[in-house]
C-alpha positions as CSV (number, residue, x, y, z in Angstrom):
1,M,1.3,-23.2,30.8
2,E,3.2,-23.2,27.4
3,A,4.3,-19.8,26.3
4,S,2.6,-20.3,22.9
5,R,-0.8,-20.4,24.6
6,W,-2.8,-18.3,27.0
7,E,-5.6,-19.0,29.5
8,P,-9.2,-18.1,28.5
9,G,-9.8,-14.4,29.2
10,E,-6.2,-13.2,29.2
11,G,-5.4,-13.4,25.5
12,P,-5.8,-10.5,23.0
13,R,-8.7,-12.2,21.3
14,E,-10.7,-12.3,24.5
15,R,-9.7,-8.7,25.4
16,M,-10.8,-7.5,21.9
17,L,-14.2,-9.2,22.4
18,L,-14.6,-7.6,25.8
19,R,-13.2,-4.1,25.1
20,G,-13.1,-3.7,21.3
21,A,-10.3,-3.8,18.8
22,Q,-9.3,-0.2,19.6
23,A,-8.2,-1.3,23.1
24,L,-5.5,-3.6,21.7
25,S,-1.9,-2.7,21.0
26,D,-0.4,-3.2,17.5
27,A,1.3,-6.4,18.8
28,E,-2.0,-7.7,20.3
29,L,-3.9,-7.0,17.1
30,L,-1.3,-8.8,15.0
31,A,-1.3,-11.7,17.5
32,V,-5.1,-12.1,16.9
33,L,-4.3,-12.8,13.2
34,L,-1.3,-15.0,14.0
35,Q,-3.3,-17.0,16.6
36,T,-0.3,-19.0,17.9
37,G,3.4,-18.5,18.5
38,Y,6.1,-21.2,18.7
39,K,8.0,-22.9,21.4
40,Q,8.8,-20.3,24.1
41,R,7.3,-17.4,22.2
42,N,3.5,-16.8,22.4
43,A,1.6,-15.0,19.7
44,V,1.9,-11.6,21.3
45,Q,5.7,-12.0,21.7
46,L,6.0,-13.3,18.1
47,A,4.0,-10.3,16.9
48,G,6.3,-8.0,18.9
49,D,9.3,-9.6,17.3
50,L,8.0,-9.0,13.8
51,L,7.1,-5.4,14.6
52,L,10.6,-4.7,15.9
53,Q,12.3,-6.5,13.0
54,F,10.3,-4.8,10.2
55,G,9.7,-1.4,11.7
56,G,6.1,-1.5,12.8
57,L,2.8,-2.6,11.1
58,P,3.5,-0.9,7.7
59,G,6.8,-2.8,7.6
60,V,5.3,-6.1,8.4
61,M,2.5,-5.7,5.9
62,R,4.8,-4.6,3.1
63,T,7.4,-7.3,3.6
64,D,7.5,-9.9,0.9
65,A,6.8,-13.6,1.3
66,A,10.4,-14.7,1.4
67,A,11.4,-12.4,4.2
68,L,8.4,-13.2,6.3
69,L,8.5,-16.9,5.8
70,A,12.2,-16.8,6.8
71,C,11.0,-15.7,10.3
72,Q,10.7,-18.4,12.9
73,G,7.1,-19.1,13.7
74,I,5.7,-17.8,10.4
75,G,4.5,-20.4,7.9
76,E,2.5,-20.2,4.8
77,A,-0.8,-20.2,6.7
78,K,0.1,-17.2,8.8
79,Y,1.5,-15.4,5.8
80,A,-1.8,-16.0,3.9
81,V,-3.8,-14.6,6.8
82,L,-1.7,-11.4,6.8
83,Q,-2.1,-11.0,3.1
84,A,-5.8,-11.5,3.3
85,A,-6.1,-8.9,6.0
86,T,-4.2,-6.4,3.9
87,E,-6.3,-7.1,0.8
88,L,-9.6,-6.9,2.8
89,A,-8.6,-3.4,4.1
90,R,-7.8,-2.3,0.5
91,R,-11.0,-3.6,-0.9
92,Q,-13.1,-2.0,1.8
93,A,-11.4,1.3,1.2
94,L,-12.0,1.0,-2.6
95,Q,-15.7,0.1,-2.1
96,E,-16.2,3.1,0.2
97,L,-14.7,5.3,-2.5
98,D,-16.7,3.6,-5.4
99,G,-19.6,5.8,-6.4
100,A,-18.5,8.7,-4.2
101,D,-17.6,12.1,-5.6
102,V,-13.8,12.1,-5.1
103,L,-13.7,15.9,-4.8
104,S,-16.0,15.8,-1.8
105,S,-14.3,12.7,-0.4
106,P,-10.5,13.5,-0.3
107,G,-10.1,11.5,3.0
108,Q,-11.5,8.4,1.4
109,T,-9.3,8.8,-1.6
110,R,-6.2,9.0,0.5
111,R,-7.2,6.2,2.7
112,F,-7.7,3.9,-0.3
113,L,-4.4,5.0,-1.8
114,Q,-2.6,4.2,1.5
115,H,-4.1,0.7,1.5
116,H,-3.4,0.3,-2.2
117,L,0.1,1.6,-2.5
118,G,1.5,2.2,1.0
119,S,2.7,-1.4,1.5
120,R,4.4,-1.8,-1.9
121,V,8.1,-2.4,-1.8
122,R,8.6,-1.1,-5.4
123,E,7.3,2.0,-7.0
124,V,3.9,1.7,-8.7
125,F,2.1,4.3,-10.8
126,S,-1.7,4.0,-10.5
127,V,-4.5,6.0,-12.2
128,I,-8.0,6.4,-10.8
129,F,-10.3,6.9,-13.8
130,L,-13.4,9.0,-13.2
131,D,-16.6,9.8,-15.0
132,N,-18.1,13.2,-15.5
133,Q,-19.6,13.1,-12.0
134,H,-16.1,12.5,-10.6
135,S,-17.2,9.0,-9.5
136,V,-14.7,6.2,-9.7
137,I,-14.8,4.0,-12.9
138,C,-11.8,1.9,-11.8
139,C,-8.3,2.1,-10.4
140,E,-5.5,0.6,-12.5
141,D,-1.8,0.1,-11.9
142,L,-0.3,1.1,-15.2
143,F,3.4,1.1,-14.5
144,L,5.6,-1.0,-12.2
145,G,9.1,0.1,-11.3
146,T,12.2,-0.8,-9.4
147,L,12.9,0.1,-5.8
148,D,13.4,3.7,-6.7
149,G,11.4,4.5,-9.8
150,A,8.8,3.6,-12.5
151,A,8.9,4.7,-16.1
152,V,5.6,6.5,-17.0
153,Y,4.4,6.9,-20.6
154,P,1.8,9.6,-21.2
155,R,0.6,8.0,-24.4
156,E,-0.4,4.8,-22.6
157,V,-2.2,6.8,-19.9
158,A,-4.1,8.6,-22.6
159,V,-5.1,5.4,-24.4
160,R,-6.4,3.9,-21.2
161,A,-8.4,7.0,-20.3
162,L,-10.0,6.9,-23.7
163,Q,-10.8,3.2,-23.4
164,Y,-12.6,3.9,-20.1
165,R,-14.3,7.0,-21.5
166,A,-12.9,8.9,-18.5
167,A,-13.7,12.5,-18.0
168,A,-11.1,13.0,-15.3
169,V,-8.2,11.2,-13.6
170,I,-6.2,11.1,-10.4
171,F,-2.6,10.0,-10.6
172,A,-0.9,8.3,-7.7
173,H,2.4,6.6,-7.0
174,N,4.3,5.5,-4.0
175,H,7.7,6.3,-2.7
176,P,9.1,3.1,-1.1
177,S,11.5,5.2,0.9
178,G,8.5,6.4,2.9
179,L,9.1,10.1,2.0
180,A,6.2,11.7,0.2
181,E,8.0,14.8,-1.2
182,P,8.0,15.0,-5.0
183,S,11.2,14.7,-6.9
184,S,12.0,16.8,-10.0
185,A,11.1,13.8,-12.1
186,D,7.7,13.6,-10.4
187,R,7.1,17.2,-11.3
188,R,8.2,16.8,-14.9
189,I,6.1,13.7,-15.6
190,T,3.0,15.4,-14.0
191,E,3.4,18.4,-16.4
192,R,3.7,16.0,-19.4
193,L,0.7,14.0,-18.3
194,C,-1.4,17.1,-17.8
195,A,-0.4,18.4,-21.2
196,A,-1.2,15.1,-23.0
197,L,-4.6,14.6,-21.3
198,G,-5.5,18.3,-21.7
199,L,-5.4,17.8,-25.5
200,L,-8.1,15.2,-25.0
201,D,-10.2,17.4,-22.6
202,I,-9.6,15.0,-19.7
203,R,-9.1,16.8,-16.4
204,V,-6.2,15.9,-14.1
205,L,-7.7,16.4,-10.6
206,D,-4.6,15.5,-8.6
207,H,-1.4,13.6,-8.4
208,I,-0.9,12.1,-5.0
209,I,2.4,10.7,-3.8
210,V,2.0,8.0,-1.1
211,G,4.6,7.8,1.6
212,R,4.7,5.9,4.8
213,G,1.5,7.0,6.5
214,T,1.5,10.3,4.7
215,E,0.6,11.8,1.3
216,Y,1.6,14.7,-0.9
217,S,-1.1,16.3,-3.1
218,F,-0.1,18.3,-6.1
219,A,-3.5,19.9,-6.2
220,E,-3.3,21.0,-2.6
221,Q,0.1,22.5,-3.2
222,G,-1.1,24.5,-6.2
223,L,1.0,22.5,-8.7
224,L,-1.8,21.6,-11.0
């Protein structure tokens, strides 16, 4: 039997159908998406190679096209499948959050932000705009940065909030380093944003920093 194939009943897809997706390892789940390997590496082995090279699932999913396509066994079709899986998870999380009161659904908010920002390789500053019932109007990426920072302008945030007729907002940005602790710059811009939006009677409910599998909430830490 070629190493890039497996007999019926012994592959991860068959195991998933029999036992459920939760029974599979990270490598096996990734192999279901990849479907095939190459030469002497089957799909599970290829998945394991990717997980080792990029530091686990978050690393694989946040890796850019050039780096993934440079890996043996990964072509445009496999890359497209991985991107589609990531985007489906993000949209599911957003749709679960849509219409919910974010104050009563902090877990859903954080889950969405992990899907939305956790895989970004550069810093992104996003704003969730909310109505007076604290339901989501939309989420918009307002500022894109380099590997270690994004310039944020309170005036532009205020303009967008007025355009959406938002009554409240939640700020969020990622730390590509994976660490969710706020920097002194994060604290300063949060104070400036709160001051600017306070003049417009728009509440700032939280500023969430997204790290690798973890988040830091300014509201929970009493910083708002």
